[in-house]
C-alpha positions as CSV (number, residue, x, y, z in Angstrom):
1,X,145.5,194.4,103.8
2,X,143.7,194.1,107.1
3,X,140.1,193.9,108.3
4,X,139.5,197.5,109.4
5,X,141.1,200.7,110.6
6,X,139.3,201.3,113.9
7,X,142.2,201.1,116.3
8,X,144.5,198.5,117.8
9,X,148.1,197.4,117.5
10,X,147.9,195.9,114.0
11,X,146.1,199.0,112.7
12,X,148.6,201.4,114.4
13,X,151.5,199.4,112.9
14,X,149.9,199.7,109.5
15,X,149.7,203.5,109.7
16,X,153.3,203.6,111.0
17,X,154.6,201.6,108.0
18,X,152.5,203.7,105.6
19,X,154.0,206.8,107.0
20,X,157.5,205.5,106.6
21,X,156.8,204.4,103.0
22,X,155.4,207.8,102.0
23,X,158.3,209.6,103.7
24,X,160.7,207.5,101.6
25,X,158.9,208.5,98.4
26,X,156.8,205.4,97.9
27,X,153.1,204.9,97.4
28,X,151.3,203.2,100.3
29,X,147.8,201.7,99.6
30,X,145.8,200.2,102.4
31,X,142.9,197.9,101.8
32,X,140.4,197.5,104.6
33,X,136.7,198.0,105.5
34,X,137.6,201.5,106.8
35,X,137.2,203.1,110.2
36,X,138.1,206.0,112.3
37,X,141.8,205.9,111.4
38,X,141.3,206.3,107.7
39,X,141.4,210.1,107.9
40,X,144.7,209.9,109.8
41,X,146.1,207.4,107.2
42,X,145.2,209.7,104.3
43,X,146.6,212.7,106.1
44,X,149.9,210.9,106.1
45,X,149.8,210.8,102.3
46,X,148.7,207.2,102.0
47,X,145.8,205.9,100.0
48,X,142.8,203.8,101.2
49,X,140.7,201.4,99.3
50,X,137.5,200.4,101.1
51,X,136.7,196.8,100.8
52,X,135.2,194.6,103.6
53,X,137.8,191.9,103.2
54,X,137.6,190.9,106.9
55,X,133.9,190.0,107.0
56,X,133.4,186.4,107.9
57,X,130.9,185.5,105.1
58,X,131.1,183.5,101.9
59,X,130.2,186.7,100.0
60,X,133.7,188.1,100.9
61,X,135.2,185.7,98.3
62,X,133.8,188.1,95.7
63,X,136.6,190.5,96.5
64,X,139.3,188.2,95.2
65,X,139.1,189.3,91.6
66,X,138.7,193.0,92.7
67,X,141.9,192.7,94.7
68,X,143.7,190.9,91.8
69,X,142.7,193.7,89.4
70,X,143.9,196.3,91.8
71,X,147.3,194.6,92.3
72,X,147.7,194.4,88.5
73,X,146.4,197.9,87.6
74,X,148.3,199.7,90.3
75,X,151.6,197.9,89.6
76,X,151.9,196.8,93.3
77,X,155.5,195.7,94.2
78,X,154.8,194.4,97.7
79,X,151.6,192.8,99.0
80,X,151.7,192.8,102.9
81,X,149.1,190.6,104.6
82,X,148.4,191.3,108.3
83,X,145.3,189.3,109.3
84,X,144.0,185.9,108.5
85,X,140.7,186.4,106.5
86,X,142.0,189.4,104.5
87,X,145.2,187.3,104.0
88,X,143.2,184.6,102.4
89,X,141.5,187.1,100.0
90,X,144.9,188.7,99.2
91,X,146.7,185.4,98.9
92,X,144.1,183.9,96.5
93,X,144.1,187.1,94.5
94,X,148.0,187.0,94.3
95,X,148.0,183.3,93.5
96,X,145.8,184.0,90.4
97,X,148.3,186.3,88.8
98,X,151.0,185.1,86.4
99,X,154.3,184.4,88.2
100,X,156.1,187.2,86.3
101,X,153.5,189.9,87.3
102,X,152.9,189.0,90.9
103,X,154.1,191.4,93.6
104,X,156.3,190.1,96.3
105,X,154.4,188.6,99.2
106,X,155.0,189.5,102.9
107,X,152.9,188.3,105.9
108,X,153.1,189.3,109.5
109,X,152.3,186.8,112.3
110,X,151.0,189.1,115.1
111,X,149.9,186.4,117.5
112,X,149.9,182.8,118.4
113,X,146.8,181.9,116.3
114,X,145.1,178.5,116.7
115,X,147.3,176.2,114.5
116,X,145.7,174.7,111.4
117,X,145.0,175.3,107.7
118,X,143.1,178.6,108.3
119,X,146.0,180.2,110.2
120,X,148.6,178.7,107.9
121,X,148.0,181.5,105.4
122,X,150.0,183.8,107.6
123,X,153.1,181.7,106.8
124,X,152.7,181.9,103.0
125,X,154.8,185.0,102.5
126,X,158.2,185.0,100.8
127,X,159.2,186.6,104.1
128,X,157.2,186.0,107.3
129,X,157.5,188.7,109.9
130,X,157.3,187.6,113.5
131,X,156.8,190.3,116.1
132,X,158.8,188.6,118.8
133,X,161.0,185.6,119.5
134,X,158.1,183.8,121.0
135,X,156.3,184.1,117.7
136,X,159.4,182.8,115.8
137,X,159.2,179.8,118.1
138,X,155.4,179.5,117.5
139,X,155.9,179.4,113.8
140,X,158.8,176.9,114.0
141,X,156.9,174.6,116.3
142,X,153.5,174.6,114.5
143,X,154.6,175.1,110.9
144,X,157.9,173.1,110.7
145,X,157.8,173.2,106.9
146,X,158.4,176.9,106.8
147,X,162.0,177.6,105.9
148,X,163.6,179.3,108.9
149,X,165.4,181.6,106.3
150,X,161.9,183.1,105.4
151,X,161.2,184.1,109.0
152,X,162.2,187.6,110.0
153,X,161.8,188.9,113.6
154,X,160.8,192.6,113.7
155,X,159.7,193.9,117.1
156,X,156.9,196.4,117.2
157,X,158.1,199.8,118.4
158,X,157.2,203.0,120.2
159,X,158.1,206.6,119.5
160,X,160.6,207.9,122.1
161,X,159.5,211.4,121.3
162,X,156.1,210.5,122.8
163,X,157.2,208.0,125.4
164,X,160.1,209.1,127.5
165,X,161.0,209.1,131.3
166,X,160.6,212.9,131.8
167,X,157.1,213.0,130.3
168,X,154.6,214.6,132.7
169,X,150.9,215.2,131.9
170,X,149.6,218.7,131.6
171,X,148.5,220.2,134.9
172,X,145.0,220.9,133.4
173,X,144.7,217.2,132.4
174,X,145.8,216.1,136.0
175,X,143.2,218.4,137.6
176,X,140.4,217.2,135.2
177,X,141.4,213.5,135.7
178,X,141.3,213.6,139.5
179,X,138.1,215.7,139.5
180,X,136.4,213.0,137.4
181,X,138.0,210.2,139.5
182,X,138.4,211.5,143.0
183,X,138.5,208.0,144.4
184,X,142.0,207.6,142.7
185,X,143.5,210.7,144.3
186,X,146.3,210.2,146.8
187,X,146.3,206.4,146.2
188,X,148.9,204.0,145.1
189,X,147.8,203.6,141.5
190,X,147.9,200.3,139.5
191,X,146.8,200.4,135.9
192,X,145.8,197.4,133.8
193,X,145.4,198.5,130.2
194,X,143.6,196.2,127.7
195,X,140.1,195.5,126.4
196,X,137.8,193.8,128.8
197,X,138.2,190.1,127.9
198,X,139.1,187.0,129.9
199,X,142.5,186.9,128.3
200,X,143.6,190.3,129.8
201,X,143.3,189.1,133.4
202,X,140.8,191.5,135.1
203,X,139.8,188.7,137.5
204,X,143.4,188.3,138.6
205,X,143.6,192.0,139.2
206,X,140.6,191.8,141.6
207,X,142.5,189.2,143.7
208,X,145.7,191.3,143.6
209,X,143.9,194.4,144.9
210,X,142.1,192.5,147.6
211,X,145.5,191.0,148.7
212,X,147.2,194.3,148.8
213,X,144.4,195.9,150.8
214,X,144.7,193.1,153.3
215,X,148.3,194.1,153.7
216,X,147.5,197.7,154.3
217,X,148.5,199.1,150.9
218,X,146.4,202.2,150.0
219,X,145.9,200.8,146.5
220,X,143.5,201.9,143.7
221,X,143.4,200.1,140.4
222,X,142.4,201.5,137.0
223,X,141.0,199.4,134.2
224,X,141.5,201.0,130.8
225,X,139.9,199.4,127.8
226,X,136.6,199.0,126.0
227,X,134.0,196.3,126.2
228,X,132.9,194.6,123.0
229,X,129.2,193.8,122.8
230,X,130.1,190.1,122.7
231,X,132.0,190.5,126.0
232,X,129.2,192.0,128.0
233,X,128.5,188.8,129.9
234,X,132.1,188.5,131.0
235,X,132.1,192.2,132.0
236,X,129.0,191.6,134.2
237,X,131.0,188.8,135.9
238,X,133.9,191.2,136.5
239,X,131.6,193.8,138.0
240,X,129.9,191.2,140.2
241,X,133.3,189.9,141.4
242,X,134.4,193.5,142.3
243,X,131.2,194.1,144.2
244,X,131.4,190.7,146.0
245,X,135.0,191.5,147.1
246,X,133.9,194.9,148.5
247,X,136.2,196.7,146.1
248,X,133.7,199.0,144.3
249,X,135.6,202.1,145.6
250,X,139.0,200.6,144.9
251,X,138.8,199.6,141.2
252,X,137.7,202.1,138.6
253,X,136.8,201.2,135.0
254,X,137.8,204.2,132.7
255,X,136.6,202.6,129.4
256,X,138.4,203.1,126.2
257,X,140.7,206.2,126.4
258,X,142.9,208.3,124.1
259,X,145.0,209.5,127.0
260,X,146.4,206.1,128.1
261,X,149.9,207.6,128.0
262,X,149.0,210.2,130.6
263,X,147.2,207.6,132.7
264,X,150.3,205.3,132.7
265,X,152.5,208.2,133.5
266,X,150.7,208.9,136.8
267,X,150.5,205.2,137.7
268,X,152.8,203.8,140.3
269,X,152.8,200.4,138.5
270,X,151.5,199.2,135.1
271,X,150.3,195.6,135.0
272,X,150.3,192.9,132.3
273,X,148.2,189.9,133.5
274,X,147.5,188.2,130.2
275,X,146.2,184.6,130.7
276,X,148.0,183.2,127.7
277,X,151.2,184.3,126.1
278,X,150.9,187.4,123.9
279,X,153.1,188.1,121.0
280,X,154.2,191.6,122.1
281,X,152.9,193.9,124.8
282,X,152.9,197.4,123.4
283,X,151.6,199.0,126.6
284,X,154.5,197.2,128.5
285,X,157.0,199.0,126.3
286,X,155.2,202.3,126.4
287,X,155.0,202.2,130.2
288,X,158.7,201.3,130.6
289,X,159.7,204.0,128.2
290,X,157.8,206.4,130.4
291,X,159.9,205.2,133.3
292,X,157.0,203.4,135.0
293,X,157.6,200.1,136.7
294,X,155.8,197.1,135.1
295,X,154.8,193.9,136.7
296,X,153.8,191.2,134.3
297,X,153.4,187.5,133.8
298,X,156.6,186.0,132.5
299,X,155.5,184.4,129.2
300,X,155.3,185.3,125.5
301,X,156.5,188.6,124.2
302,X,155.8,190.3,127.6
303,X,158.3,188.0,129.2
304,X,160.8,188.8,126.5
305,X,160.4,192.6,126.9
306,X,160.6,192.5,130.7
307,X,163.6,190.2,130.5
308,X,165.5,192.7,128.3
309,X,164.4,195.9,130.1
310,X,163.0,195.2,133.6
311,X,163.6,191.6,134.8
312,X,162.5,192.6,138.3
313,X,159.0,192.9,137.0
314,X,158.5,189.3,136.0
315,X,156.3,186.9,138.0
316,X,155.2,183.4,137.0
317,X,152.0,183.3,134.9
318,X,149.0,183.1,137.2
319,X,151.2,183.9,140.2
320,X,148.8,186.0,142.1
321,X,150.5,185.5,145.4
322,X,153.9,186.3,143.9
323,X,152.4,189.5,142.4
324,X,150.9,190.6,145.7
325,X,154.1,190.0,147.6
326,X,156.2,191.9,144.9
327,X,153.8,194.8,144.7
328,X,153.6,195.1,148.5
329,X,157.4,195.2,148.7
330,X,157.5,197.9,146.0
331,X,154.9,200.0,147.8
332,X,157.0,199.7,151.0
333,X,160.5,200.0,149.6
334,X,160.0,201.6,146.2
335,X,160.1,199.7,142.9
336,X,163.6,199.1,141.4
337,X,164.6,201.8,139.0
338,X,164.5,201.2,135.2
339,X,168.1,201.3,134.1
340,X,168.0,199.6,130.7
341,X,167.1,201.6,127.6
342,X,164.0,200.5,125.7
343,X,165.3,199.0,122.4
344,X,161.8,198.6,120.8
345,X,161.6,201.9,118.9
346,X,159.3,203.0,116.1
347,X,162.2,204.1,113.9
348,X,163.9,200.8,114.2
349,X,160.6,198.9,113.3
350,X,160.0,201.1,110.3
351,X,163.6,200.9,109.1
352,X,163.7,197.1,109.4
353,X,160.4,196.7,107.6
354,X,161.4,199.0,104.7
355,X,164.8,197.2,104.4
356,X,162.9,194.0,104.0
357,X,160.6,195.5,101.3
358,X,163.7,196.8,99.5
359,X,165.5,193.5,99.6
360,X,162.4,191.8,98.0
361,X,161.8,194.6,95.5
362,X,165.2,194.3,94.0
363,X,165.0,190.5,93.7
364,X,163.2,188.7,90.9
365,X,159.6,187.5,91.5
């Protein structure tokens, strides 16, 4: 269960687990409000039930008996909750079933939610999946009553058949990209993926680009990510800051893209400038798997990932001066090569999740 299937890490992970379940001969049923990924989900052989279980309204409570009936009628073995409001609907539906006919309950903590009763639902599972060690620590710190034996760390993963060091974009794509963005041609390219929000660090990027230009680096930065209607005011501030710094020709906003892999593959460095610790940086892993250097703030899951694969890319959180000095040195001398293999693979994530499901399915409710 999750709010919708429009895109994003949680949604992509849901499709990946559904694909693995179907491939292993199981039924996979996803409950959400729907979205552009439903067609892809159903093409994998999974089923979708459209219920707006993520809408923040009292009327959403009416879906509790509907979900309860579905769990009972479909003989569900595992109920996996992946987001807080749908988790409350699913948990209350599950709780209302007799003990002997309840499915096993799994929850995934995808981020360091604001601690409290509302977020506590994500720790109610018989097994609680944490997507990184930093999330394991978050659960233990904020919910000390959760038995550590119930917490299972399963990193999110990428497909090495899509992300590998020798990947090169198609020449036609390259020509089209630089025809559309001539200001980026023959520049030292930095890419900051992520939706346009204060959390993702676009303001820090502006300072970094200004600092690199002052050092003579022929830099151009790419912002890749959409702007939610509620974030328009912040986006206007970013645009004003770019203009005020005189960087209108040095920073390009590309909007939401389906070709982020290609964009990262042509980048000289991919950045992660999150203002607070994130649970896991998927684009960090993707970029490293493409053989692209990553510079990121050393906290949360991103700090973990860089520590395992590319420790040279870690700078202190908010360390703009450190980032400028490091990047200027990389431009001058070349970034250190990526010698460690990326351990965060899709196959590993799928296998560990299905193993967990099997372990629960053979135990008594």
